[in-house]
MARNURO-942524 format. One line per field, with one value per residue (C-alpha): x, y, z; residue number from 0. Coordinates in Angstrom, 1 decimal, always signed. Layout:
BEGIN
x	(X:...) $
y	(Y:...) $
z	(Z:...) $
n	(NUM:...) $
//
This chain:
BEGIN
x	(+86.6:+83.0:+80.7:+78.7:+75.0:+73.9:+76.2:+74.9:+71.9:+69.7:+66.2:+64.4:+67.0:+67.7:+64.4:+64.6:+65.9:+63.6:+61.1:+58.1:+59.6:+59.2:+55.6:+54.0:+56.1:+54.7:+56.2:+58.0:+59.6:+60.5:+62.2:+64.2:+65.1:+66.3:+68.8:+70.0:+70.6:+72.5:+74.6:+75.3:+76.3:+78.6:+80.3:+80.8:+82.1:+84.3:+86.0:+85.9:+85.6:+82.8:+80.2:+78.9:+77.1:+74.7:+73.4:+73.0:+70.7:+68.3:+67.5:+63.9:+63.3:+64.4:+62.3:+59.2:+59.5:+59.9:+57.2:+54.6:+55.4:+55.4:+59.1:+60.5:+57.3:+57.1:+60.5:+62.7:+65.4:+68.1:+70.2:+73.7:+74.2:+76.1:+72.9:+71.7:+73.3:+69.9:+68.4:+71.1:+70.7:+66.9:+67.0:+68.7:+72.2:+72.4:+74.7:+77.0:+77.2:+80.4:+82.1:+81.0:+83.3:+85.7:+87.1:+84.5:+82.1:+79.0:+79.4:+79.0:+76.4:+73.3:+74.1:+71.5:+73.6:+73.4:+69.6:+66.3:+65.7:+68.5:+66.7:+69.3:+73.1:+74.0:+77.3:+77.1:+74.4:+71.4:+70.3:+67.3:+64.5:+65.4:+65.8:+62.5:+60.8:+61.8:+60.5:+57.1:+56.8:+57.6:+55.0:+52.4:+53.2:+52.9:+49.7:+51.4:+50.0:+53.2:+54.6:+57.9:+59.7:+62.9:+64.9:+67.1:+69.2:+72.7:+72.8:+71.8:+69.2:+72.0:+72.6:+71.4:+70.2:+67.8:+66.2:+65.8:+64.1:+61.8:+60.9:+59.9:+58.0:+56.0:+54.8:+53.9:+51.6:+52.5:+52.0:+55.5:+56.8:+60.0:+61.4:+63.7:+66.0:+67.1:+70.0:+71.5:+74.7:+76.2:+79.8:+80.6:+77.8:+75.2:+75.5:+73.3:+69.9:+68.1:+69.8:+68.8:+65.2:+64.9:+66.4:+63.4:+61.5:+59.8:+62.0:+65.0:+66.0:+64.8:+61.3:+61.0:+61.9:+59.5:+56.6:+57.3:+57.4:+54.1:+52.4:+53.5:+52.2:+48.8:+48.5:+48.9:+45.7:+42.9:+39.9:+40.9:+44.4:+43.4:+41.2:+43.9:+46.4:+44.1:+43.6:+47.4:+47.9:+45.5:+47.4:+50.7:+49.4:+48.3:+51.7:+53.5:+52.2:+53.8:+57.1:+58.0:+59.5:+56.6:+55.5:+58.3:+57.5:+53.7:+54.3:+56.3:+53.3:+54.0:+51.8:+54.2:+54.1:+56.3:+58.6:+58.4:+60.6:+62.7:+63.3:+59.7:+58.7:+55.1:+54.7:+56.6:+54.6:+51.3:+52.3:+53.6:+50.5:+48.4:+50.6:+50.5:+46.9:+47.6:+47.7:+49.8:+53.4:+54.2:+57.3:+57.8:+60.2:+61.9:+64.3:+67.0:+70.2:+73.3:+75.2:+72.1:+72.8:+76.5:+77.7:+80.9:+79.2:+76.3:+78.8:+81.0:+79.2:+81.8:+84.6:+82.4:+81.1:+83.6:+85.8:+88.7:+88.4:+88.0:+87.6:+83.9:+84.5:+86.9:+85.9:+89.6:+91.0:+92.7:+94.0:+97.8:+99.4:+102.7:+102.9:+103.5:+101.1:+98.5:+98.7:+95.5:+97.2:+100.3:+98.1:+96.2:+99.3:+101.0:+97.9:+97.9:+101.5:+101.0:+98.0:+100.0:+102.1:+99.4:+96.1:+94.6:+94.6:+91.1:+89.9:+86.6:+85.1:+81.8:+80.7:+84.1:+86.1:+87.8:+87.9:+89.9:+92.2:+90.8:+89.8:+92.9:+92.6:+89.0:+90.1:+92.9:+91.4:+87.6:+87.0:+88.8:+87.2:+84.0:+81.9:+79.3:+77.5:+77.1:+77.2:+80.4:+79.0:+78.5:+81.9:+83.7:+81.8:+82.0:+85.8:+85.9:+84.1:+86.6:+89.6:+88.1:+88.4:+92.0:+91.9:+93.5:+90.8:+91.8:+89.0:+89.7:+87.6:+87.7:+88.4:+85.2:+83.1:+84.9:+83.6:+80.1:+81.2:+82.8:+80.8:+81.7:+85.4:+85.1:+82.9:+83.5:+87.2:+89.2:+87.4:+88.1:+91.5:+90.6:+93.3:+91.4:+93.4:+91.8:+93.3:+92.1:+92.2:+91.8:+93.0:+93.6:+92.4:+90.6:+89.9:+86.8:+84.4:+84.4:+83.2:+81.3:+84.3:+87.4:+89.3:+90.3:+89.0:+90.5:+93.7:+91.5:+88.7:+90.9:+93.8:+91.2:+90.3:+92.3:+94.2:+94.2:+97.5:+97.4:+100.1:+100.6:+103.4:+105.5:+105.4:+104.2:+107.3:+106.7:+103.1:+104.1:+106.2:+103.4:+100.9:+103.2:+103.5:+99.7:+98.9:+101.6:+101.1:+98.2:+96.3:+93.7:+95.5:+94.7:+96.9:+96.0:+97.2:+96.2:+94.3:+96.3:+99.7:+102.7:+105.8:+107.7:+110.1:+111.5:+109.6:+111.5:+111.1:+111.4:+108.7:+109.8:+107.6:+108.4:+108.9:+105.6:+105.8:+109.2:+109.7:+112.8:+115.1:+115.4:+117.6:+119.6:+119.4:+119.5:+117.5:+114.0:+112.4:+109.7:+107.6:+105.3:+103.1:+101.9:+101.5:+103.0:+106.3:+107.9:+106.7:+108.0:+111.3:+111.7:+111.0:+113.6:+116.2:+115.5:+116.0:+119.0:+120.6:+120.0:+121.8:+119.0:+119.7:+116.4:+115.7:+113.2:+111.3:+109.0:+106.7:+105.2:+102.9:+100.2:+99.7:+101.8:+104.1:+107.8:+108.1:+111.8:+112.6:+110.1:+111.4:+115.0:+114.3:+112.4:+115.3:+117.7:+115.8:+113.2:+111.2:+108.8:+106.4:+104.0:+102.5:+99.5:+96.5:+94.0:+91.9:+94.1:+91.6:+92.7:+95.2:+98.9:+99.9:+97.5:+99.1:+102.6:+101.2:+99.6:+102.9:+104.8:+102.2:+102.3:+106.1:+106.1:+108.2:+108.5:+110.3:+109.4:+107.7:+105.2:+103.3:+100.8:+100.0:+96.8:+93.2:+91.4:+87.9:+85.9:+84.6:+86.9:+85.1:+85.7:+88.8:+91.8:+94.0:+96.8:+94.5:+93.4:+96.9:+97.9:+95.0:+95.9:+99.6:+100.3:+102.3:+106.0:+105.7:+103.3:+105.4:+108.5:+106.7:+105.8:+109.3:+110.6:+108.1:+109.0:+112.7:+112.3:+110.4:+112.9:+115.8:+114.3) $
y	(+114.7:+113.7:+116.6:+116.5:+116.0:+119.2:+121.3:+119.7:+121.2:+118.1:+119.3:+116.3:+114.5:+117.6:+117.1:+113.3:+111.9:+109.0:+106.8:+108.9:+111.8:+110.0:+108.8:+112.1:+112.5:+112.0:+109.7:+112.5:+113.6:+110.0:+109.5:+112.7:+111.3:+108.1:+110.0:+112.1:+109.1:+107.5:+110.6:+110.5:+106.8:+107.2:+110.3:+108.7:+105.3:+107.1:+108.8:+106.1:+102.8:+100.3:+98.1:+100.1:+98.0:+96.1:+99.2:+101.2:+98.4:+98.5:+102.3:+102.1:+98.8:+100.2:+103.4:+101.4:+99.1:+102.0:+103.9:+101.2:+99.5:+101.1:+100.6:+100.1:+98.7:+96.5:+94.8:+94.8:+92.1:+92.4:+89.6:+90.4:+93.7:+95.4:+96.3:+98.5:+101.9:+103.6:+102.0:+103.6:+107.0:+107.3:+105.8:+108.6:+108.1:+110.5:+113.0:+110.1:+108.5:+110.3:+108.2:+104.9:+102.1:+104.5:+104.1:+105.3:+105.8:+103.8:+100.2:+99.1:+96.5:+96.6:+96.8:+96.9:+99.2:+101.9:+102.1:+100.7:+100.2:+97.6:+94.7:+92.0:+92.3:+91.1:+90.3:+86.8:+85.7:+83.4:+84.5:+86.7:+84.2:+82.2:+85.3:+86.6:+83.3:+83.5:+87.0:+86.2:+83.3:+85.7:+88.2:+85.4:+84.3:+87.9:+88.6:+91.3:+92.1:+93.6:+92.8:+90.9:+91.4:+89.5:+91.0:+88.3:+88.7:+89.0:+85.3:+84.3:+81.9:+79.5:+79.2:+76.1:+78.1:+80.0:+76.8:+75.6:+78.9:+78.7:+75.1:+76.1:+79.3:+77.8:+75.0:+77.2:+79.4:+82.5:+86.1:+86.8:+88.5:+87.5:+89.9:+88.2:+90.9:+89.1:+90.9:+87.6:+88.2:+87.5:+88.7:+86.5:+85.6:+83.3:+79.6:+76.5:+75.2:+77.9:+80.6:+79.0:+78.7:+82.3:+83.5:+82.0:+85.3:+87.4:+90.4:+89.6:+92.0:+89.8:+89.3:+93.0:+94.0:+91.4:+92.7:+96.3:+95.3:+93.4:+96.4:+98.8:+96.4:+96.0:+99.7:+100.2:+98.1:+100.6:+100.1:+97.0:+97.7:+98.7:+95.6:+93.4:+94.8:+94.1:+90.5:+90.1:+91.3:+88.6:+86.0:+87.3:+86.9:+83.3:+82.5:+84.3:+81.9:+79.1:+80.8:+82.7:+80.8:+81.0:+77.3:+76.2:+78.8:+78.2:+74.5:+75.4:+77.3:+80.9:+83.2:+84.2:+87.8:+88.9:+89.3:+93.0:+95.7:+96.7:+100.3:+101.3:+102.9:+103.3:+99.6:+98.6:+100.8:+99.6:+96.0:+96.2:+98.1:+95.2:+92.6:+94.4:+93.3:+89.6:+87.2:+84.4:+83.7:+85.8:+85.8:+88.9:+88.5:+91.8:+92.2:+94.8:+95.9:+95.7:+99.0:+100.9:+104.6:+104.5:+103.5:+101.8:+99.7:+98.8:+97.6:+95.7:+95.1:+92.5:+95.1:+97.5:+95.1:+96.1:+99.0:+101.1:+104.9:+105.8:+108.7:+109.1:+110.5:+107.7:+104.9:+104.3:+103.6:+106.5:+104.3:+104.2:+101.0:+99.5:+97.8:+94.4:+91.4:+90.6:+87.3:+86.3:+86.9:+84.9:+82.1:+82.0:+82.2:+79.4:+77.2:+77.5:+76.6:+73.6:+72.5:+72.7:+69.8:+67.9:+67.1:+65.9:+69.4:+71.0:+74.3:+75.1:+78.4:+79.4:+82.3:+84.0:+83.2:+86.6:+87.4:+84.2:+84.6:+81.7:+83.6:+82.6:+78.9:+79.0:+80.2:+77.8:+74.7:+75.1:+71.4:+71.4:+74.5:+74.5:+77.4:+76.0:+79.3:+80.6:+77.2:+76.6:+73.4:+71.9:+73.1:+71.2:+67.9:+68.1:+68.5:+65.5:+63.5:+64.6:+63.8:+60.4:+59.5:+60.6:+64.3:+67.1:+69.7:+73.1:+75.0:+78.7:+80.6:+83.6:+82.7:+84.3:+82.2:+78.9:+78.8:+78.2:+74.7:+73.6:+70.4:+69.4:+70.0:+67.8:+65.0:+64.8:+65.7:+65.3:+62.4:+60.4:+62.0:+63.0:+65.2:+68.5:+71.7:+74.8:+77.9:+80.3:+83.8:+87.0:+85.3:+87.8:+91.4:+92.5:+96.2:+98.2:+95.2:+95.0:+92.5:+90.1:+89.6:+89.4:+86.2:+85.7:+82.3:+79.9:+79.0:+78.2:+76.2:+74.3:+73.4:+71.8:+69.2:+65.9:+65.2:+68.8:+70.6:+74.3:+76.6:+80.2:+81.9:+84.8:+86.3:+85.7:+83.6:+81.2:+81.1:+79.5:+76.8:+76.1:+75.6:+73.1:+71.5:+71.4:+69.7:+67.1:+66.3:+63.8:+65.2:+67.7:+71.0:+74.7:+77.3:+80.7:+84.1:+87.7:+90.3:+92.8:+93.1:+90.9:+92.5:+92.6:+89.7:+87.9:+84.8:+81.6:+79.9:+76.4:+75.3:+72.9:+71.4:+72.3:+69.8:+69.5:+70.9:+72.7:+76.4:+78.5:+80.7:+84.1:+85.7:+84.0:+85.5:+84.6:+87.3:+87.0:+84.9:+86.0:+83.2:+84.6:+83.1:+84.4:+88.1:+89.3:+87.6:+90.5:+93.3:+91.1:+90.6:+94.4:+94.9:+92.3:+93.9:+97.3:+96.1:+94.0:+97.2:+98.6:+95.7:+93.3:+89.7:+88.7:+85.3:+85.4:+82.4:+82.0:+79.2:+78.4:+75.8:+76.2:+72.5:+70.4:+72.7:+72.5:+71.2:+70.6:+74.2:+75.7:+73.8:+74.5:+78.2:+78.3:+76.6:+79.2:+82.5:+81.9:+84.8:+84.2:+86.4:+84.8:+86.9:+86.1:+87.8:+85.5:+85.3:+84.5:+81.8:+78.5:+80.1:+79.8:+81.2:+78.8:+76.0:+77.0:+77.3:+73.9:+72.4:+74.0:+72.7:+69.2:+69.1:+70.4:+73.5:+76.0:+79.2:+80.8:+84.1:+84.0:+86.9:+86.2:+88.9:+88.6:+89.6:+89.7:+88.4:+91.0:+91.5:+93.8:+96.8:+98.3:+100.5:+100.2:+97.1:+99.5:+101.1:+97.7:+96.4:+99.5:+99.2:+95.6:+96.1:+93.9:+96.4:+96.9:+99.6:+97.5:+94.4:+96.5:+97.9:+94.5:+93.3:+96.3:+95.7:+92.0:+92.9:+95.4:+92.9:+90.2:+92.5:+93.3) $
z	(+104.0:+105.0:+105.2:+108.4:+107.7:+109.3:+107.0:+103.8:+102.0:+102.1:+101.4:+103.0:+105.0:+107.1:+108.8:+109.3:+112.5:+113.3:+111.4:+112.5:+110.5:+107.2:+107.7:+106.6:+103.5:+100.1:+97.4:+95.7:+99.0:+99.8:+96.5:+97.1:+100.5:+98.9:+96.7:+99.6:+101.8:+99.0:+98.7:+102.4:+102.3:+99.3:+100.8:+104.1:+102.9:+100.3:+103.2:+105.9:+104.1:+104.8:+103.2:+100.2:+97.6:+99.9:+101.7:+98.5:+97.3:+100.4:+100.6:+99.3:+101.1:+104.4:+104.1:+103.0:+106.1:+108.5:+106.8:+107.0:+110.3:+113.7:+114.5:+117.1:+118.6:+115.6:+115.5:+112.4:+112.5:+109.9:+108.5:+107.2:+109.0:+106.3:+104.5:+107.3:+106.7:+105.7:+108.9:+111.0:+109.3:+110.0:+113.5:+115.4:+114.2:+111.2:+113.1:+114.2:+110.7:+109.9:+112.6:+111.0:+111.9:+113.6:+117.1:+119.5:+116.6:+115.5:+114.4:+110.8:+112.0:+114.1:+117.8:+120.5:+122.7:+120.0:+119.5:+120.4:+116.7:+116.6:+118.2:+117.6:+117.1:+113.6:+112.0:+110.6:+108.1:+108.4:+111.9:+111.2:+110.7:+113.8:+116.0:+114.7:+115.3:+119.0:+119.2:+117.7:+120.1:+123.0:+121.7:+121.6:+125.1:+126.3:+124.3:+122.3:+118.8:+117.4:+114.0:+113.7:+110.4:+109.4:+106.4:+105.0:+101.9:+100.3:+99.8:+103.3:+102.1:+101.4:+105.1:+106.8:+109.8:+107.5:+106.3:+109.9:+110.7:+107.7:+108.5:+112.1:+111.3:+108.4:+110.6:+113.6:+111.4:+113.5:+112.4:+111.1:+108.0:+106.1:+103.5:+101.1:+99.7:+96.5:+94.8:+93.3:+95.4:+98.7:+98.6:+95.7:+93.3:+94.8:+94.1:+94.6:+93.8:+95.9:+94.0:+90.7:+91.9:+93.0:+89.7:+87.8:+87.9:+85.3:+86.0:+83.8:+81.0:+78.2:+79.7:+80.6:+77.0:+75.6:+77.7:+76.7:+73.0:+73.3:+75.0:+72.3:+69.6:+71.3:+71.9:+68.2:+67.4:+66.9:+69.1:+70.9:+72.1:+75.6:+76.1:+74.7:+77.2:+80.1:+78.8:+78.4:+82.0:+83.3:+81.3:+82.7:+86.3:+85.5:+84.0:+86.8:+89.3:+87.3:+86.7:+89.9:+92.8:+95.2:+95.2:+97.6:+100.2:+99.8:+100.5:+103.6:+105.0:+103.9:+101.8:+99.1:+97.8:+94.9:+93.2:+93.8:+92.3:+95.2:+94.1:+93.6:+96.9:+95.9:+95.2:+98.3:+100.6:+99.2:+99.4:+102.9:+103.9:+102.7:+104.3:+107.7:+108.0:+107.5:+110.4:+109.0:+107.9:+104.9:+102.7:+100.5:+97.7:+96.7:+93.8:+94.4:+92.7:+94.8:+94.4:+93.3:+92.6:+92.3:+88.8:+89.8:+92.5:+90.1:+87.5:+89.9:+93.2:+94.2:+94.3:+96.2:+98.8:+101.5:+100.4:+101.7:+101.2:+97.5:+95.1:+94.3:+90.8:+89.7:+92.1:+92.7:+96.2:+98.0:+100.8:+101.2:+100.1:+101.1:+97.7:+99.1:+98.8:+101.5:+103.4:+101.5:+98.1:+99.1:+100.3:+97.0:+94.8:+96.9:+96.7:+92.9:+92.7:+94.9:+92.9:+89.7:+91.0:+92.9:+91.1:+94.4:+95.9:+95.9:+97.3:+99.1:+100.1:+101.7:+99.4:+99.8:+96.7:+96.3:+100.0:+100.7:+97.7:+95.7:+92.5:+90.6:+91.8:+90.5:+87.1:+86.7:+88.3:+88.0:+88.4:+91.7:+93.1:+95.2:+96.4:+98.7:+99.5:+103.0:+104.5:+106.6:+108.2:+104.8:+103.6:+106.4:+106.1:+102.3:+102.6:+104.9:+102.2:+99.6:+101.8:+102.7:+99.0:+98.6:+97.8:+99.8:+100.5:+101.6:+103.2:+103.0:+105.5:+107.8:+111.4:+112.6:+110.2:+110.8:+114.4:+113.0:+111.9:+115.2:+115.6:+112.0:+112.7:+115.8:+114.6:+110.9:+110.6:+113.8:+115.4:+112.2:+111.8:+108.2:+106.6:+105.9:+105.7:+107.3:+105.8:+108.5:+107.1:+109.2:+112.3:+115.1:+115.2:+112.1:+112.6:+111.7:+111.2:+115.0:+117.5:+115.2:+112.9:+115.2:+114.7:+118.3:+119.2:+116.7:+118.7:+121.7:+120.1:+117.6:+120.0:+122.3:+119.7:+119.6:+116.4:+115.3:+114.4:+114.9:+113.4:+112.5:+110.4:+111.5:+108.0:+104.5:+103.5:+106.4:+105.4:+102.1:+103.8:+106.3:+103.5:+102.0:+105.5:+105.8:+102.5:+103.1:+106.7:+106.4:+109.5:+110.3:+110.3:+110.9:+109.3:+110.7:+109.2:+109.7:+107.7:+105.7:+104.1:+104.8:+106.3:+103.0:+103.4:+100.3:+99.2:+98.7:+95.4:+96.8:+99.3:+102.1:+104.8:+108.4:+111.1:+113.0:+116.5:+116.1:+116.9:+116.1:+118.1:+116.6:+119.3:+122.1:+125.6:+129.3:+131.2:+129.6:+126.9:+124.6:+123.0:+120.3:+117.6:+114.3:+113.4:+116.7:+116.3:+114.4:+116.8:+119.6:+117.8:+117.3:+121.0:+121.9:+119.7:+121.1:+124.7:+123.7:+122.5:+126.0:+127.6:+128.4:+127.3:+125.6:+124.0:+121.2:+120.1:+117.1:+118.4:+115.0:+116.5:+119.2:+119.0:+119.3:+121.3:+121.0:+124.6:+124.5:+123.3:+125.8:+128.8:+127.9:+127.6:+130.9:+132.7:+131.3:+131.7:+134.5:+133.0:+130.2:+128.2:+125.7:+123.0:+120.8:+119.0:+120.6:+123.7:+126.7:+127.8:+126.2:+123.7:+123.2:+126.6:+128.3:+126.5:+127.7:+131.3:+131.0:+129.9:+132.9:+135.3:+133.8:+134.0:+137.6:+136.6:+139.5:+140.2:+136.9:+136.2:+133.3:+131.8:+129.0:+126.5:+124.5:+124.5:+127.8:+128.5:+126.5:+123.0:+120.9:+119.4:+116.0:+115.5:+113.2:+113.7:+114.9:+117.5:+118.7:+119.1:+120.9:+123.3:+124.2:+124.3:+121.3:+119.3:+119.6:+122.2:+124.3:+124.2:+125.1:+128.1:+129.3:+129.0:+130.9:+133.7:+134.0:+134.0:+136.8:+138.9:+138.4:+139.4:+142.8) $
n	(0:1:2:3:4:5:6:7:8:9:10:11:12:13:14:15:16:17:18:19:20:21:22:23:24:25:26:27:28:29:30:31:32:33:34:35:36:37:38:39:40:41:42:43:44:45:46:47:48:49:50:51:52:53:54:55:56:57:58:59:60:61:62:63:64:65:66:67:68:69:70:71:72:73:74:75:76:77:78:79:80:81:82:83:84:85:86:87:88:89:90:91:92:93:94:95:96:97:98:99:100:101:102:103:104:105:106:107:108:109:110:111:112:113:114:115:116:117:118:119:120:121:122:123:124:125:126:127:128:129:130:131:132:133:134:135:136:137:138:139:140:141:142:143:144:145:146:147:148:149:150:151:152:153:154:155:156:157:158:159:160:161:162:163:164:165:166:167:168:169:170:171:172:173:174:175:176:177:178:179:180:181:182:183:184:185:186:187:188:189:190:191:192:193:194:195:196:197:198:199:200:201:202:203:204:205:206:207:208:209:210:211:212:213:214:215:216:217:218:219:220:221:222:223:224:225:226:227:228:229:230:231:232:233:234:235:236:237:238:239:240:241:242:243:244:245:246:247:248:249:250:251:252:253:254:255:256:257:258:259:260:261:262:263:264:265:266:267:268:269:270:271:272:273:274:275:276:277:278:279:280:281:282:283:284:285:286:287:288:289:290:291:292:293:294:295:296:297:298:299:300:301:302:303:304:305:306:307:308:309:310:311:312:313:314:315:316:317:318:319:320:321:322:323:324:325:326:327:328:329:330:331:332:333:334:335:336:337:338:339:340:341:342:343:344:345:346:347:348:349:350:351:352:353:354:355:356:357:358:359:360:361:362:363:364:365:366:367:368:369:370:371:372:373:374:375:376:377:378:379:380:381:382:383:384:385:386:387:388:389:390:391:392:393:394:395:396:397:398:399:400:401:402:403:404:405:406:407:408:409:410:411:412:413:414:415:416:417:418:419:420:421:422:423:424:425:426:427:428:429:430:431:432:433:434:435:436:437:438:439:440:441:442:443:444:445:446:447:448:449:450:451:452:453:454:455:456:457:458:459:460:461:462:463:464:465:466:467:468:469:470:471:472:473:474:475:476:477:478:479:480:481:482:483:484:485:486:487:488:489:490:491:492:493:494:495:496:497:498:499:500:501:502:503:504:505:506:507:508:509:510:511:512:513:514:515:516:517:518:519:520:521:522:523:524:525:526:527:528:529:530:531:532:533:534:535:536:537:538:539:540:541:542:543:544:545:546:547:548:549:550:551:552:553:554:555:556:557:558:559:560:561:562:563:564:565:566:567:568:569:570:571:572:573:574:575:576:577:578:579:580:581:582:583:584:585:586:587:588:589:590:591:592:593:594:595:596:597:598:599:600:601:602:603:604:605:606:607:608:609:610:611:612:613:614:615:616:617:618:619:620:621:622:623:624:625:626:627:628:629:630:631:632:633:634:635) $
//
């Protein structure tokens, strides 16, 4: 269980509620506060789950920023919101921290509705510099003299939007501060030329060890050791300007400061104090350790990026497991099997190798695996180039992140009818990550694009056959599947492509027809069976395809039952239900009742997936209730 902060004997944290409470503390007290905050974060995430490693790495950096700058008057804009747990704790939400990511609790990401210290909602990466640029322009127009600080890190410098923001800010010469939190990681290890450039710093283990050895040697020279050390330090500063990655930022118009040791509060506070007096664009390069202060997270930050509840002493998960594979695992294993027989299949990820299940593919086929960093737009157009030359690229991406590459899907893939496969993971409701990460738009925004095939499996076995269908079909295709475990059905050994645009009838009936797609098929089927046992004749259809629809099956079913319920984990606007209604309107079908179940016109807040499905009537009980209501109306 998480101990509430007020019941824990925290010597310093007990008196800290807001940033002004830390500004009179000395360095020793601040260092104690860092340890106590880490303890609180570890205890809370161990009980509740959450993003651990990134926030453990930013404790000192967060305290230093709030200590030096007059927040919230000075604005602190975070990139990649999962590094902000310390920020939440010291900005009035310490007592609420036990409810992190829980239904009706605080979000795991910055949210303006929670606090005046959260000045910009954050979930996706790469946004901080552009948002801060807009705020500094607004400050100038108003005549305000406040400081605007953007904290970007966890691999976000690979984002194209970050470069667009840097290009703009450097040229405008406005009084803005960018803090680059460099931990050499996003979720997966950083990739690309920028990462290599940033890693060229004099803070590596070998350089640090060499400097210590030279200092000891010089100290051992009687009479002149001290002078020699001072001389060596001057030489080091000269060499540092040649070796650290400041030249690029200086050429872009920034004053480059760093690299700084990100866990030395005294150095950070002194440096930020000096920077606060500057009146030009400044980029501060801070080196931090992801997972700092918790051994297991330090040793394996990838595994402790986002975690389920775990035992602090062993680091092992305490979350209950059904034992079956996740949809992500089934996708990854199936793609490896397909690639074994087809050397044209390639896999692409945007900094999410493990998260999208491609780690085994990467190991087995490294020459056909591409991690492009946090750059979904590049991933899509890069895939189009591969496909144009005869390869079969599979872009594995979370639904919420794919929407950032909408123009590339339209212009570079579908307009040219280039056969790129989009493996859209975490489609539908995703749980505790909340509004910024829900995968509820892909049916709508993908089915609206000409030449795109959109499909979703009812279970993990159908996922395997759909992946075979996708790589064989020769068209742009989206294959969407949910977060979490499969339902436990047996997996066929032989993979067979499905007929494009054909659904399947799971139950025959004449009173009411349920047409469902994807993860809600089995809950809908269970509801249909329950009501069939009560005497209601229910037809159950697994639609399989949002586009193209199985028009023949749908029209035949409508003519038979006259009562239709569509079910999907997607926004109702433009989704599967909308597609069915459009078909009925186009065909002039009348005298039919249709009820569409899905997500209404609102952003879905954080809660468990089960709680979210219950709220929106997309679990077995909710679907059963909707069927009963339609049945009672039709019998009047």
